[in-house]
C-alpha positions as CSV (number, residue, x, y, z in Angstrom):
1,M,132.3,119.8,145.7
2,D,135.6,122.0,146.2
3,V,138.6,120.1,145.3
4,A,142.1,120.0,145.0
5,N,145.0,119.1,142.3
6,I,147.6,117.7,143.9
7,M,150.5,117.4,141.2
8,G,148.2,117.0,138.6
9,T,145.9,114.2,140.7
10,V,142.1,115.9,141.0
11,V,140.9,115.1,144.6
12,T,138.3,116.1,147.2
13,Q,139.4,119.3,148.8
14,S,137.8,117.7,152.4
15,S,140.6,114.3,151.2
16,Y,143.1,116.7,150.3
17,Q,142.9,118.5,153.7
18,R,143.0,115.0,156.1
19,A,145.9,113.7,154.1
20,R,147.9,117.0,154.3
21,A,147.0,116.5,158.4
22,S,148.2,112.9,158.4
23,V,151.6,113.2,156.3
24,A,152.2,116.4,158.6
25,N,151.8,114.2,162.2
26,M,154.0,111.5,160.3
27,Q,157.5,112.0,161.7
28,S,160.0,113.5,159.3
29,G,162.6,111.5,157.6
30,N,162.5,108.7,155.0
31,I,159.4,106.5,155.2
32,N,159.5,103.2,153.5
33,S,156.9,102.0,151.1
34,G,155.1,99.6,154.1
35,G,154.8,102.4,156.3
36,V,152.8,104.3,153.4
37,L,151.0,101.1,153.2
38,S,150.3,100.9,156.7
39,A,149.6,104.8,157.2
40,I,147.0,104.3,154.4
41,G,145.4,101.4,156.1
42,Q,145.1,103.7,159.4
43,L,143.8,106.5,157.8
44,T,141.2,104.2,155.3
45,Q,139.6,101.8,158.4
46,G,138.1,99.2,157.1
47,T,139.7,99.2,154.4
48,S,142.0,96.6,153.2
49,V,145.1,98.2,151.6
50,S,147.8,96.0,149.9
51,T,149.5,96.3,146.5
52,N,148.1,93.5,144.9
53,T,146.8,95.4,141.7
54,Q,144.9,92.4,139.9
55,P,140.8,92.8,139.6
56,F,138.8,90.4,141.6
57,V,141.6,89.9,144.3
58,G,141.1,90.0,147.6
59,G,138.3,89.6,150.3
60,G,136.1,91.3,151.7
61,Q,134.2,94.5,150.8
62,S,136.5,97.2,150.7
63,N,140.5,96.7,148.6
64,I,142.5,98.9,147.0
65,G,145.5,97.4,145.8
66,I,148.2,100.2,144.8
67,H,151.3,99.6,142.6
68,P,154.3,99.3,144.8
69,A,155.6,102.1,142.5
70,M,153.4,104.7,143.7
71,L,154.1,103.3,147.2
72,R,158.0,104.2,146.7
73,R,157.4,107.2,145.2
74,A,155.3,108.6,147.8
75,S,157.4,107.1,150.8
76,N,160.3,109.6,149.1
77,D,158.4,112.6,148.8
78,P,156.2,114.3,151.1
79,E,153.4,115.7,148.4
80,E,153.4,112.3,146.5
81,M,152.5,110.7,150.0
82,V,149.7,113.5,150.5
83,R,148.3,113.1,146.8
84,L,147.9,109.3,147.5
85,K,146.9,109.9,151.0
86,A,143.9,111.8,149.7
87,L,143.4,109.6,146.3
88,A,143.1,106.7,148.8
89,L,140.4,108.9,151.2
90,D,138.8,109.6,147.8
91,V,138.3,106.0,147.4
92,H,137.3,104.6,150.2
93,E,134.3,107.4,150.3
94,M,133.3,105.8,146.9
95,Q,133.3,102.2,148.2
96,T,131.6,103.1,151.2
97,A,129.0,104.8,149.0
98,S,128.5,102.3,146.5
99,I,128.3,99.1,148.9
100,R,125.5,101.5,150.4
101,W,123.8,101.7,147.0
102,H,124.0,98.0,146.9
103,E,122.2,97.4,149.9
104,A,119.2,99.6,149.4
105,R,118.6,97.1,146.6
106,G,119.1,94.0,148.5
107,I,122.3,93.2,146.8
108,T,125.2,91.7,148.2
109,V,128.3,92.8,147.9
110,L,131.0,90.2,148.0
111,A,134.2,91.9,147.3
112,M,135.3,95.3,145.6
113,G,138.1,96.9,145.1
114,T,139.9,99.9,143.9
115,I,143.5,99.6,142.5
116,I,145.6,102.8,142.2
117,H,147.8,102.0,139.0
118,E,151.2,103.0,138.5
119,D,150.7,106.3,136.5
120,G,147.8,107.3,139.1
121,S,144.6,106.2,136.7
122,S,142.4,104.2,138.7
123,S,139.7,101.5,138.0
124,G,137.7,99.4,139.9
125,W,135.9,96.2,140.0
126,S,133.0,94.9,142.2
127,I,131.7,91.1,142.6
128,T,128.0,91.0,143.6
129,R,125.2,88.4,144.4
130,S,121.6,89.3,143.2
131,P,118.6,89.9,145.9
132,D,117.3,86.6,145.3
133,L,121.0,85.1,145.6
134,R,120.7,82.7,142.6
135,S,123.7,84.2,140.8
136,E,126.7,86.5,141.1
137,R,128.0,89.2,138.8
138,R,131.1,90.6,137.9
139,T,131.9,93.9,137.0
140,Q,134.7,96.1,135.7
141,F,135.2,99.5,135.1
142,E,137.8,102.3,134.8
143,L,137.5,105.7,137.3
144,P,138.5,108.8,135.4
145,E,141.7,110.4,136.7
146,D,140.8,114.2,136.0
147,D,137.3,114.1,137.4
148,R,137.5,111.8,140.9
149,P,135.1,113.6,142.5
150,S,132.3,112.6,140.5
151,W,133.0,108.9,141.0
152,V,130.5,108.1,143.5
153,E,127.9,109.8,140.5
154,L,129.8,107.5,138.0
155,M,129.2,104.5,140.8
156,R,125.6,105.4,140.9
157,Q,124.9,105.6,137.0
158,H,126.6,102.8,136.9
159,M,124.8,100.5,138.6
160,E,121.5,102.3,137.4
161,S,122.4,101.1,134.2
162,L,122.5,97.5,136.0
163,D,119.6,98.0,137.9
164,E,117.5,98.0,134.6
165,H,118.7,95.0,133.2
166,A,118.6,93.1,136.6
167,T,114.9,92.4,136.2
168,R,115.6,90.4,133.1
169,S,118.5,88.3,134.2
170,W,121.5,88.6,136.7
171,T,124.3,86.3,134.7
172,I,127.0,87.6,132.7
């Protein structure tokens, strides 16, 4: 998988190119944090994008919480805007793949989210329901900043390890 390094953040090349084109199409001048949030929401359609950085908060299957400091930096620096948009696109792709993975196993994703912290690091969370609909599981995990292109693989491995235990018990 081709990657790009933007200001020390590794993202997929395809996300970088989409983010770069998106920023180039925005009006020049200073954009406020709300405008950055809105632009990221448009780029990652179907994903709820907010400044909520608490795990297990947010409804729906796809949530991205971005620390307000990240939004402020992106509103004042076009390169930071590209970085944040590319990261959001990678997160969106990872969440989409994870939801498909769960559904293929009969697991219902009640809610899922990724938090982009002030320092650019990321963590994820999910709330799922077992195939027999009897129990729910809350999962929280860190996403390594230096290896973002492997997030989908990391999620797959994490879910497979949960799969092994699913036949024994779905309760936390």
